[in-house]
C-alpha positions in Angstrom: -67.6 61.1 119.4 -68.7 58.4 121.9 -67.1 58.4 125.3 -65.3 55.2 124.8 -63.5 56.4 121.5 -62.6 59.9 123.8 -61.2 57.7 126.3 -58.9 56.0 124.0 -57.9 59.1 122.6 -55.0 61.2 124.7 -55.9 64.6 125.6 -53.4 67.4 125.4 -51.6 68.0 128.1 -53.0 64.6 130.0 -50.0 62.8 130.9 -50.3 59.7 133.1 -47.5 59.2 135.5 -44.8 56.3 134.7 -45.5 54.2 137.6 -49.4 53.9 136.9 -49.0 53.4 133.2 -50.5 50.0 132.0 -50.7 48.9 128.3 -53.9 48.9 126.9 -54.7 46.0 124.3 -52.7 47.2 121.4 -50.5 49.4 123.1 -46.8 48.7 123.4 -45.0 48.7 126.8 -42.2 51.2 127.1 -38.7 49.8 126.7 -37.3 48.5 130.0 -34.0 50.8 130.4 -33.6 50.9 134.3 -33.5 46.9 134.8 -31.5 44.3 133.7 -32.7 42.2 130.6 -34.6 39.0 131.6 -33.4 35.6 131.4 -35.0 32.9 129.4 -36.7 30.3 131.8 -35.3 27.4 129.6 -31.9 28.9 130.0 -32.1 29.1 133.8 -33.5 25.8 133.8 -30.8 24.6 131.6 -28.3 26.0 134.1 -29.8 24.6 137.0 -30.2 21.1 135.4 -26.1 21.2 134.3 -25.1 22.1 137.5 -26.8 19.4 139.4 -25.3 17.0 136.9 -21.9 18.4 137.0 -22.2 18.0 141.0 -23.0 14.7 140.7 -20.1 13.5 138.6 -22.4 12.0 136.0 -21.8 12.5 132.4 -24.3 13.7 129.6 -24.6 10.1 128.3 -25.7 8.6 131.6 -28.1 11.3 132.4 -29.6 11.0 129.0 -29.9 7.4 129.1 -31.5 7.5 132.2 -34.0 10.0 131.3 -34.5 8.1 127.8 -33.9 11.2 125.6 -31.1 11.8 123.2 -27.8 13.0 124.2 -27.8 15.9 121.7 -31.4 16.9 122.8 -30.0 17.1 126.6 -27.2 19.2 125.8 -29.5 21.5 124.1 -32.0 21.7 127.1 -28.9 22.2 129.3 -27.8 25.2 127.0 -31.0 26.9 126.8 -31.6 25.9 123.1 -34.6 23.9 123.6 -37.8 24.4 125.5 -38.2 20.8 127.3 -41.8 19.9 127.9 -42.9 19.3 131.4 -42.9 15.3 131.0 -39.0 15.8 129.5 -38.3 18.3 132.6 -39.8 15.1 134.8 -37.8 12.6 133.4 -34.6 14.6 133.5 -35.5 15.2 137.1 -36.0 11.5 137.9 -32.7 10.6 136.0 -31.0 13.5 138.2 -32.8 12.1 141.3 -34.2 15.3 142.1 -37.8 16.3 142.3 -38.8 19.0 139.7 -39.9 21.4 142.7 -35.9 21.4 143.5 -35.3 22.3 139.8 -37.9 25.2 140.2 -36.8 26.3 143.5 -33.1 26.5 142.6 -34.1 28.4 139.5 -36.0 30.8 141.5 -33.1 31.3 143.8 -30.9 31.7 140.6 -33.1 34.5 139.4 -33.1 36.2 142.6 -30.5 39.5 142.8 -29.0 41.0 145.6 -31.0 44.2 145.0 -34.1 42.2 145.5 -33.0 39.9 148.8 -32.9 41.5 152.0 -30.4 40.8 154.8 -31.6 41.3 158.7 -28.9 41.2 160.8 -29.3 38.7 163.8 -28.0 41.3 166.5 -30.7 44.1 165.0 -33.3 41.4 165.5 -32.4 40.3 169.2 -33.8 43.5 170.8 -36.5 44.4 168.3 -39.2 42.4 166.5 -39.1 42.5 162.5 -41.9 44.1 161.0 -44.2 41.7 158.9 -43.5 42.9 155.2 -46.0 41.9 152.4 -44.1 39.4 150.4 -44.1 39.4 146.4 -44.1 36.5 144.3 -40.3 35.3 144.2 -39.1 36.6 147.8 -37.0 34.2 149.6 -37.5 34.0 153.3 -34.7 32.8 155.5 -35.1 32.6 159.2 -32.0 31.6 161.3 -31.8 30.8 165.1 -28.8 31.5 167.3 
């Protein structure tokens, strides 16, 4: 038996720690039991588009006409039923007079859960320096001055 084949077969009593477990090609990842289900990106983008349109007091027909897409298609994008291309998202953003980066930033903010966000009280900061922590993808930073 070659060493490569030996590595692929688990040895008796050889247990990998859960946090170090990474699937190999062909292996399945264990089920996500301890975390909330991941929302679909198309659903999150659609929520932000609909919220933006309603905040502007505009109708589906108005935005669809300005974006040059059909009203049923825009409705399905807003409900997360259709996966819009980047060109269609850009056209909808132009019709809503928002930048696509604003759409993506708002979607990112919606994805942040309270347990992922850090709140630092200003009173705590005045007397001490806040440690620089490494930032993870999706972290939001808000700095306020008194």
